C-alpha positions as CSV (number, residue, x, y, z in Angstrom):
1,M,-34.8,-21.9,-14.8
2,E,-33.5,-20.6,-18.1
3,R,-29.7,-21.1,-18.5
4,T,-27.4,-18.3,-19.3
5,H,-24.3,-18.4,-21.4
6,G,-21.6,-20.5,-19.8
7,E,-24.0,-22.6,-17.6
8,T,-23.9,-26.3,-18.1
9,S,-26.6,-28.8,-18.8
10,L,-24.9,-31.5,-16.8
11,S,-26.3,-32.6,-13.4
12,A,-24.5,-32.1,-10.1
13,Q,-23.6,-35.8,-9.9
14,E,-22.3,-35.7,-13.5
15,L,-20.1,-32.7,-12.7
16,I,-18.8,-34.2,-9.5
17,A,-18.0,-37.4,-11.3
18,L,-16.0,-35.4,-14.0
19,E,-14.0,-33.6,-11.3
20,E,-13.3,-36.8,-9.4
21,R,-12.3,-38.6,-12.6
22,Y,-10.1,-35.9,-14.2
23,G,-9.1,-33.6,-11.3
24,A,-6.4,-34.1,-8.7
25,H,-7.8,-35.2,-5.3
26,N,-6.1,-32.4,-3.3
27,Y,-9.4,-31.1,-1.8
28,H,-12.4,-32.6,-0.1
29,P,-15.2,-30.1,-0.9
30,L,-18.8,-30.3,0.2
31,D,-20.9,-31.9,-2.7
32,V,-22.6,-28.7,-3.9
33,V,-21.9,-27.5,-7.4
34,I,-22.3,-23.7,-7.6
35,T,-23.2,-22.1,-10.9
36,R,-24.2,-18.6,-10.0
37,A,-23.7,-16.1,-7.2
38,R,-24.8,-12.6,-6.1
39,G,-24.1,-10.8,-2.9
40,V,-24.2,-13.3,0.0
41,W,-26.2,-15.9,-2.0
42,V,-25.1,-18.7,-4.3
43,W,-27.1,-21.1,-6.5
44,D,-26.3,-24.7,-7.5
45,V,-26.8,-26.3,-10.9
46,E,-30.2,-27.6,-9.7
47,G,-31.5,-24.2,-8.8
48,N,-31.1,-24.5,-5.0
49,R,-30.1,-21.3,-3.1
50,Y,-27.6,-21.2,-0.3
51,L,-26.2,-18.5,2.0
52,D,-22.5,-18.4,1.6
53,F,-20.9,-18.4,5.0
54,L,-17.3,-19.0,3.9
55,A,-16.8,-16.1,1.3
56,A,-14.1,-18.2,-0.4
57,Y,-11.9,-18.1,2.7
58,S,-12.4,-14.3,3.0
59,A,-11.6,-13.6,-0.7
60,V,-15.2,-12.4,-1.3
61,N,-15.5,-9.9,1.5
62,Q,-17.3,-7.5,-0.9
63,G,-19.9,-10.0,-1.8
64,H,-20.2,-12.1,-5.0
65,C,-20.3,-10.2,-8.3
66,H,-20.4,-6.8,-6.8
67,P,-21.7,-4.7,-9.7
68,K,-19.1,-1.9,-9.5
69,I,-16.3,-4.5,-9.5
70,V,-18.0,-6.3,-12.4
71,A,-18.1,-3.0,-14.3
72,A,-14.4,-2.3,-13.7
73,L,-13.5,-5.9,-14.7
74,K,-15.4,-5.7,-18.0
75,E,-14.1,-2.2,-18.9
76,Q,-10.4,-3.2,-18.2
77,A,-10.8,-6.6,-19.9
78,E,-11.8,-4.8,-23.1
79,R,-8.8,-2.4,-22.9
80,V,-5.7,-4.4,-21.8
81,T,-5.3,-7.3,-19.4
82,L,-1.6,-8.1,-19.2
83,T,1.6,-6.2,-20.1
84,S,4.1,-8.0,-17.8
85,R,6.4,-5.8,-15.8
86,A,8.6,-5.4,-18.9
87,F,6.5,-2.4,-19.6
88,R,4.4,0.0,-17.5
89,N,0.6,0.1,-17.3
90,D,-1.8,2.8,-16.3
91,Q,-3.4,0.9,-13.4
92,L,-0.5,-0.2,-11.2
93,G,0.7,3.3,-10.2
94,P,-2.8,4.4,-9.1
95,L,-3.3,1.2,-7.1
96,C,0.0,1.6,-5.3
97,Q,-0.9,5.2,-4.5
98,Q,-4.4,4.2,-3.3
99,L,-3.1,1.4,-1.0
100,C,-0.3,3.5,0.4
101,Q,-2.6,6.4,1.2
102,L,-5.2,4.1,2.7
103,T,-2.7,2.2,4.9
104,G,0.0,4.7,5.7
105,F,2.9,2.6,4.2
106,S,5.3,4.0,1.7
107,R,5.3,1.3,-0.9
108,F,3.4,-1.7,-2.3
109,L,5.0,-4.7,-4.1
110,P,2.3,-6.6,-6.1
111,M,2.1,-10.4,-6.5
112,N,-0.7,-12.9,-7.3
113,S,-1.4,-15.5,-4.7
114,G,-1.2,-15.2,-0.9
115,A,1.6,-17.7,-0.8
116,E,3.6,-15.6,-3.3
117,A,3.1,-12.6,-1.1
118,V,4.4,-14.5,2.0
119,E,7.4,-15.7,0.0
120,T,8.0,-12.1,-1.0
121,A,8.0,-11.0,2.7
122,V,10.4,-13.8,3.6
123,K,12.8,-12.7,0.8
124,A,12.5,-9.1,1.8
125,A,13.2,-9.9,5.5
126,R,16.2,-12.0,4.7
127,K,17.8,-9.4,2.3
128,W,17.0,-6.6,4.8
129,G,18.8,-8.7,7.5
130,Y,21.9,-9.1,5.3
131,T,22.1,-5.6,3.7
132,V,20.7,-3.4,6.5
133,K,21.0,-5.2,9.9
134,G,24.3,-6.9,9.0
135,V,23.4,-10.6,9.7
136,P,26.1,-12.9,8.3
137,Q,25.3,-14.2,4.9
138,D,22.9,-17.3,4.8
139,Q,22.4,-17.2,8.6
140,A,19.2,-15.2,8.8
141,E,16.4,-16.7,11.0
142,I,12.7,-15.9,10.9
143,I,10.4,-16.8,13.9
144,A,7.0,-18.2,13.1
145,F,4.3,-19.8,15.3
146,A,2.8,-23.2,15.9
147,G,-0.5,-23.6,14.2
148,N,0.4,-21.1,11.5
149,F,-1.0,-21.2,8.0
150,H,0.8,-19.0,5.4
151,G,0.4,-21.1,2.3
152,R,1.7,-24.4,0.9
153,T,4.9,-23.7,-1.0
154,T,7.9,-25.8,0.0
155,T,9.5,-23.0,1.9
156,I,6.3,-22.1,3.7
157,I,5.5,-25.7,4.8
158,S,9.1,-25.8,6.2
159,F,7.8,-23.9,9.2
160,S,4.3,-25.4,9.3
161,T,3.4,-27.6,12.3
162,E,0.6,-29.3,10.4
163,E,2.1,-32.7,9.6
164,Q,-0.1,-33.3,6.5
165,Y,1.2,-30.2,4.9
166,R,4.8,-31.5,5.3
167,E,4.5,-35.3,4.7
168,G,6.2,-36.3,1.6
169,F,7.4,-32.8,0.6
170,G,10.9,-32.6,2.2
171,P,13.7,-31.7,2.4
172,F,12.7,-28.5,4.1
173,T,14.1,-25.0,3.9
174,P,16.2,-24.0,6.9
175,G,16.2,-20.6,8.6
176,F,13.0,-20.7,10.7
177,R,12.2,-21.1,14.4
178,V,8.7,-22.1,15.5
179,V,7.4,-21.0,18.9
180,P,4.0,-21.4,20.6
181,Y,1.3,-18.9,19.4
182,G,0.5,-16.2,21.9
183,D,3.6,-16.8,24.0
184,L,5.7,-13.6,24.2
185,A,8.2,-15.2,26.5
186,A,8.9,-17.9,24.0
187,V,9.5,-15.3,21.3
188,A,11.9,-13.3,23.5
189,E,13.8,-16.5,24.2
190,A,14.0,-17.4,20.5
191,V,15.2,-14.0,19.3
192,N,19.0,-13.8,18.7
193,D,21.4,-11.7,16.7
194,H,20.6,-13.6,13.5
195,T,16.8,-13.1,13.8
196,V,15.6,-10.8,11.0
197,A,11.8,-11.1,11.4
198,V,8.8,-12.4,13.3
199,L,6.0,-13.6,11.0
200,V,2.6,-13.7,12.6
201,E,-1.1,-14.0,11.9
202,P,-3.0,-11.6,14.1
203,I,-5.7,-14.3,14.3
204,Q,-4.9,-17.8,13.2
205,G,-7.6,-18.7,10.6
206,E,-6.8,-22.2,9.4
207,S,-6.1,-23.3,13.0
208,G,-9.7,-22.5,13.9
209,I,-10.0,-18.7,14.3
210,I,-7.5,-18.7,17.2
211,V,-7.5,-15.3,18.9
212,P,-4.2,-14.6,20.8
213,P,-4.2,-13.1,24.3
214,E,-4.9,-9.4,24.6
215,G,-1.6,-7.5,24.3
216,F,0.2,-10.2,22.3
217,L,0.7,-8.1,19.2
218,R,1.6,-5.0,21.2
219,G,4.2,-7.1,23.0
220,L,5.5,-8.4,19.7
221,R,5.8,-4.9,18.4
222,E,7.8,-3.7,21.5
223,L,10.1,-6.8,21.5
224,T,10.9,-6.6,17.8
225,A,11.5,-2.9,17.9
226,Q,13.9,-3.4,20.9
227,R,15.8,-6.2,19.1
228,R,15.8,-4.6,15.6
229,V,13.7,-7.3,14.1
230,L,11.0,-6.8,11.5
231,L,7.4,-7.5,12.5
232,M,5.6,-9.0,9.5
233,V,1.9,-9.5,9.8
234,D,0.0,-11.9,7.6
235,E,-3.4,-10.2,6.9
236,I,-4.3,-12.3,3.9
237,Q,-7.4,-13.7,5.6
238,S,-7.8,-11.3,8.6
239,G,-7.3,-8.1,6.7
240,L,-9.5,-5.9,4.5
241,G,-12.4,-5.6,6.9
242,R,-12.8,-9.2,8.0
243,T,-12.4,-8.5,11.7
244,G,-14.2,-5.2,11.8
245,K,-11.0,-3.1,11.1
246,L,-9.2,-2.5,7.9
247,F,-6.5,-4.7,9.3
248,A,-6.7,-7.0,12.4
249,Y,-3.5,-5.6,13.9
250,E,-5.3,-2.2,14.3
251,H,-7.3,-3.7,17.2
252,E,-4.1,-3.4,19.3
253,G,-3.0,0.0,17.9
254,I,0.3,-1.1,16.5
255,R,2.1,-0.6,13.2
256,P,4.0,-3.5,11.7
257,D,7.0,-3.3,9.4
258,V,5.5,-5.5,6.7
259,V,1.9,-6.2,6.0
260,I,1.0,-9.1,3.7
261,I,-2.3,-8.8,1.9
262,G,-4.2,-10.8,-0.7
263,K,-7.6,-12.6,-1.1
264,A,-10.2,-9.8,-0.8
265,L,-7.9,-7.4,-2.5
266,G,-9.1,-9.0,-5.7
267,G,-12.8,-8.6,-4.7
268,G,-13.4,-12.3,-5.4
269,F,-12.6,-11.8,-9.1
270,V,-8.9,-12.2,-9.8
271,P,-5.9,-13.2,-7.7
272,I,-3.8,-10.2,-6.5
273,S,-1.6,-10.0,-3.4
274,G,1.4,-8.2,-2.2
275,I,3.3,-6.6,0.7
276,L,3.2,-3.2,2.1
277,A,6.3,-1.7,3.8
278,D,8.3,1.5,4.1
279,D,11.5,2.4,2.2
280,E,13.9,0.7,4.6
281,V,12.5,-2.7,3.7
282,M,11.4,-2.1,0.1
283,G,14.7,-0.5,-0.7
284,V,16.5,-3.8,-0.5
285,F,15.0,-4.9,-3.9
286,R,16.8,-4.0,-7.1
287,P,15.5,-4.6,-10.6
288,G,15.7,-8.4,-11.2
289,D,15.8,-9.5,-7.6
290,H,12.1,-10.5,-7.5
291,G,9.2,-10.5,-9.9
292,S,6.2,-12.1,-11.5
293,T,4.8,-12.0,-15.0
294,F,1.3,-11.5,-13.8
295,G,2.2,-9.4,-10.7
296,G,0.7,-5.9,-11.0
297,N,-1.2,-6.8,-14.2
298,P,-3.6,-4.0,-15.3
299,L,-6.7,-6.2,-15.0
300,A,-6.0,-7.2,-11.4
301,C,-5.0,-3.7,-10.5
302,A,-8.2,-2.2,-12.0
303,V,-10.3,-4.7,-10.0
304,A,-8.4,-4.1,-6.8
305,R,-8.8,-0.3,-7.0
306,V,-12.6,-0.7,-7.1
307,A,-12.6,-3.6,-4.6
308,L,-10.8,-1.3,-2.0
309,R,-13.1,1.6,-2.8
310,V,-16.4,-0.2,-2.2
311,L,-15.0,-1.9,0.9
312,V,-14.4,1.5,2.5
313,E,-17.1,3.7,0.9
314,E,-20.0,1.2,1.4
315,G,-19.3,0.7,5.1
316,M,-18.4,-3.0,4.9
317,I,-15.7,-2.7,7.6
318,E,-18.2,-1.1,10.0
319,N,-20.8,-3.7,9.1
320,S,-18.3,-6.4,10.0
321,A,-17.7,-4.8,13.4
322,Q,-21.3,-4.3,14.3
323,L,-22.8,-7.5,12.9
324,G,-19.8,-9.5,14.0
325,A,-20.4,-8.5,17.7
326,Y,-24.1,-9.3,17.3
327,F,-23.4,-12.7,15.7
328,L,-20.8,-13.7,18.2
329,A,-23.1,-12.9,21.1
330,K,-26.0,-14.8,19.5
331,L,-23.8,-17.9,18.8
332,R,-22.6,-17.9,22.4
333,G,-26.1,-17.9,23.6
334,I,-27.1,-21.1,21.7
335,P,-27.6,-24.0,24.2
336,S,-25.8,-26.9,22.5
337,P,-24.4,-30.1,24.0
338,Y,-21.7,-30.1,21.3
339,V,-20.0,-26.7,21.6
340,R,-16.8,-26.2,23.4
341,E,-16.0,-22.6,22.6
342,V,-17.2,-19.8,20.3
343,R,-14.5,-17.2,19.4
344,G,-13.6,-14.6,16.8
345,K,-13.6,-11.0,15.8
346,G,-15.9,-9.2,13.4
347,L,-17.5,-11.6,10.9
348,W,-14.8,-14.2,11.4
349,I,-15.9,-16.7,13.9
350,G,-15.0,-20.3,14.9
351,V,-17.3,-22.7,16.7
352,E,-15.1,-25.3,18.3
353,L,-16.9,-28.6,19.0
354,L,-16.3,-31.1,21.8
355,P,-14.5,-34.3,20.6
356,E,-17.7,-36.3,21.4
357,A,-19.6,-34.3,18.7
358,G,-18.0,-36.5,16.1
359,G,-16.2,-33.7,14.1
360,A,-17.3,-30.6,12.4
361,R,-17.8,-32.0,8.9
362,R,-21.2,-33.6,9.7
363,F,-22.5,-30.2,11.0
364,C,-21.3,-28.5,7.9
365,E,-23.1,-31.1,5.8
366,A,-26.3,-30.6,7.9
367,L,-26.1,-26.9,7.4
368,K,-25.8,-27.3,3.7
369,E,-29.1,-29.2,3.8
370,E,-30.6,-26.2,5.6
371,G,-29.3,-23.8,2.9
372,L,-26.2,-22.5,4.5
373,L,-22.6,-23.2,3.2
374,C,-19.6,-23.3,5.6
375,K,-16.6,-25.5,6.1
376,E,-14.8,-27.3,8.9
377,T,-11.2,-26.6,9.8
378,H,-8.9,-28.7,11.9
379,V,-11.5,-31.4,12.4
380,H,-13.5,-30.0,15.3
381,T,-14.1,-26.3,14.3
382,I,-16.8,-24.8,12.1
383,R,-15.7,-21.6,10.5
384,F,-18.2,-18.8,9.8
385,A,-17.1,-16.0,7.5
386,P,-19.9,-14.5,5.4
387,P,-19.4,-11.7,2.9
388,L,-19.2,-8.4,4.7
389,V,-22.3,-7.1,2.8
390,I,-24.5,-9.4,4.8
391,T,-27.6,-7.8,6.5
392,R,-29.0,-8.3,10.0
393,D,-32.0,-10.1,8.5
394,E,-29.8,-12.5,6.6
395,L,-27.7,-13.1,9.7
396,D,-30.8,-13.9,11.7
397,W,-31.9,-16.3,8.9
398,A,-28.6,-18.1,9.3
399,L,-28.7,-18.1,13.1
400,E,-32.1,-19.9,13.0
401,R,-30.5,-22.7,10.9
402,I,-27.3,-22.8,12.9
403,E,-29.2,-23.1,16.2
404,K,-31.3,-25.9,14.7
405,V,-28.3,-27.9,13.7
406,L,-26.2,-27.3,16.8
407,R,-29.1,-28.3,19.1
408,S,-30.2,-31.4,17.2
C-alpha cells in the first residue's frame, strides 16, 4: 500500500515501543496502531481493516473523516483558527444561534473538553445558588450519583465513586452529595435548602451503559422543580444522536435547566464542548468570571456547525434509533454461556458478562482479531458504540463476529 503524507514507515511494534518508552502510562489501549480512517472503518499501519465499534467514546458519531466536515475544517484552517475571546470571530455567533435554535435553549457557553464543560456547569450552579436562590456563601451543595463519570479533574473526581480515579489525588473538593443512581427517594432525602443542582447522566456510560428505571428522569425533573434546584444533564456521551434522540433526556419528555455537551459536537476533528441553558442560569456570569483561550475558537466552531448539520440532515439520529433497536434485539438473541445482560438505547449498548467469563478484555481482544474494535469498561462489560453512519449490512457483518466470539 502506498503511503500518504504523514504516514509512518515504522512497524506497529516499533510505534507501540515508542509510546511505552516516552509516553505516560495512563491508558491501557488495545495493541492496534491506527493510521487511517473513513466512515465506520479504520486501518492499522500494516494495512489491516477494522470496523470501529467505539467511535472514540461517541466523539465520532458522524463517522471518521466525514467529507463535509473535512471541507469545513480545511476552509477555516486557511482563514483563521484562533482569536481568543479577547476579540470576536465570525463563527461563534452562528454556532450559538444554530445550537440554541436546534435545542430550544437561550444561550450556549463554549469550552473545549467535556470535563471543562462539567466544571462550567458546576460553577454556574453554584453561582446561581448564591445570586439567585439565596444559598449562604460557600454552602452550596450539588447532588451526583454513584457510578458517575463526568471527567477526571480534581473537583470532578471529588464526587466519583470509582476508587482508582480518586486514589492519590486528594484532598477533595467539598460541596457534593452522592446518592444511588436511579433512586428517586434517595435524591428526595438528600435535597436540602443548600442544594443548588442535581447532576445526572441520563444513561451512565463509563459504568457500563447503565439505563435507569423508566420515569427516573421525569421524577428528577418534578422533584428539582418543586425544590427550586437546577437539573443538569450530562449529555457528553449520550447526546447528539447516540441513543436515537438528539439528547437522551428526550426519551422521557423532559427539559433540564442545563445540558452539558461535548465529544460529537466536534465531529471527531477538534475538541469543543459547552453548556446550554436559559438566561436565569447564564445570566450569573459576568465578563471575567469564567473563560478559556481556546473556548469558542473559530476553527472548532466552524467544524461544530457542519458536524451538527450533517448529524441532523443526513438522518444519523434516526439511523441510531432504528439500527439500535435491531442491534439490541439481535444481541439479546445470541445464546452465550458468558452473557449476564444486554442493555442500552440506540447505538449505545453494553454487554455485561458473568464473573466466570474472566473479564471483558479478552473478548475485546478476540473481536480485534476478527476485525472489530471495541473496549471493555468496568472489567465485565463490553461497550458497543459504532459511528451513527453504520449500515444494516455493516451491523450484520459485526454481529456475525460478535456471535462467534460470545459463543466460543
